[in-house]
N, C-alpha and C positions, 0 to 999 in steps of 0.2 A: 661580465660576459659569461662566467660559469653559471650564474643564476638563471640567464636566459636558456643556456643549454639544457639545464635541468628541467625548466618549464616545458621546453620543447619535447623533451623525452617522455615527461608525464603526459603531454598531450598526444603524443604518438602512441603511447600505452593505452590511453582512453579511447582513441580513434580505433586502434586495433582490437580492443575489448568489444566496442560497439559493433564493428564490423562483424566480428565472429559471432556476437549474439544475434545480429541480424541474419547471418547465414544460418546458425542453428535454428532460429525461429522459423525462417523461410522453409528449411528442410522438414521441420517438424509440421508446418502447416501443409506442406505438400504430402506428407506421409499420413497425417492424421485425418481420419474420416469419422471422427467422433467429437463429442461435446467438450472434451478437455484435452490439453496438450499432453503428448506422450511423456512417459516416465523419464526417459533419457534427456529430454529438453528440460524437464523440471529440474533434474539433478545437475546438469550443465548450469542452469541459472543459479541454483543454490550455491555451487561451488565457486563459480567464477563471476557471474554477472552481479549478484546481490552484493558481494563485497565492494565492488566498484560503484554500485549505487549508494550504498551506504557511505562510502567516502564522499560522494558528490553531494548528498544531503548534508553531511557533516561540515563541508565547505560552504554550505549556504546557497548553492546553486538553485535556481528558481524553476519554474515550470511546473508540471504536474506530479513531480516526484516528491515522495514523502515516505515516512516511516510509521508503522504500527508498533507500538511499544505495548507488549503484552506478557502475561504470566502464564506459565505452563499449568495445565489442569492438575497435574499430579506432582510435577516436581516443584512447583512454586518458583522457578527460576525465572527471570526476566529475560525476554527475547525482544530482538528488534528485527523487523521484516520490512524491507523496501517494497513500496507498492505505487502504483498510480493513484492519485487521488484527484477527484473532481468535485470542486466545491458547488454546492447546490444551496438554495435558499433553506435555511434552518439546519444545514448539515453538510454531509458529504457522501458521494458514491465511490465505491471501490469496484473495479472490474474483477471478475473471478476467473481468470484465463485456465486455471487448474481445477475448476470445478468447485463444488461446495464442501469438499471433504479434507480441506487443508487443516493443519494443525492450529495455524494462527486463527482461523475463522472459528474453530472449535473452541479455542481459548477464550476468544472475545466474546462469544455466544454464552459460554458457561459463566463467565463473569458478569455478563450484561452490559459490558461497555469496556472502554480501553482509552488510552491516550494516543493521538496522532501527532507526529511531529511534521509540520507543513509550514513552508516558508520561514523557517527559523523560530516558529512558536509551537509550543505544546498546547494541544486543544483537547480538552475532555469530551469524550463522545459516549453515547449509549443507545440502547435500543436497537442492536444489530438486527437488521430485517433482510432476508434474501429476497430479491426481486428479479424479475425476468429482464432480458435484455430490451425487450419491446417497451416494457414500462420505464426502463432506465432511459432509454432514448428520448422519451418525452421530456426529460428533465435536463438532457445534455446538449452542448452545442452540435450542430450538424457535423462539424469536423470529427467527432468522436465516432460517428456511425461508421467511418472508415475503418477505425481500429476494431470495432465490434465485428464487422464482417470479415476483415483479414484474419483476425485471431479466433474467429468462431466463438467469441464469447456468449455464454447463454445467460450467465447470471452475474448479477451485481450484489454487493451488500450496501444497504443504506445505513448511515449512521447519523444520529442527531446530535447536534451541538448541545453541551451541557453549559448551563449559564454560569457555573462556578469555575474557578481557575483550576487548571489541570495539576498544579503543583501541590494541591492540598494533600495532606495525609488522609488516610481512610477515617480517622477519628474527626479531623477538621471538616472532611466533607460530609459526614453525618451531622456535624453541628451546623454547618453552613445550610444544608437542606433543611434541617429542623427549624432554623431561624426564619427560612423562607416561607415554610408553612404556617408560622405563628404570626410573622408580620404580614 
């Protein structure tokens, strides 16, 4: 019985968090007359929504929720950033509701690639390419058009799936790539 009450409390917190997020995003959209979300919405999501999303991904919940695992350009620290991930042939699309000036995007562009955690698997990706929403919409299901319009998303990043396992060390990855070119 106590276990059910705990589960109910967790669900209630999740629902309350999602409702607050929806309100915050709605207010931000109503106030925003520009190509990216306002800084206050970005800060709210960073402090409150993102930790909820990271826990959801850790529990293996499905949908289009995933995580970008990236290293800081100067610190070298590993970061995890929750994002929406849309699979496409040969790779993935990630919407950029905050524009093209986010730290995680700068990090993966500087590195030339990263790892995505999506549906319980780590996937190596490379060749980050910023594309406009109109181009992205030709690759996405029609239901994604609603999010693009509501969130005023102007850009996406396209990432290409790498054929080697994501868990390889840098040296193992170089050896794997070298063997692929030889064979």
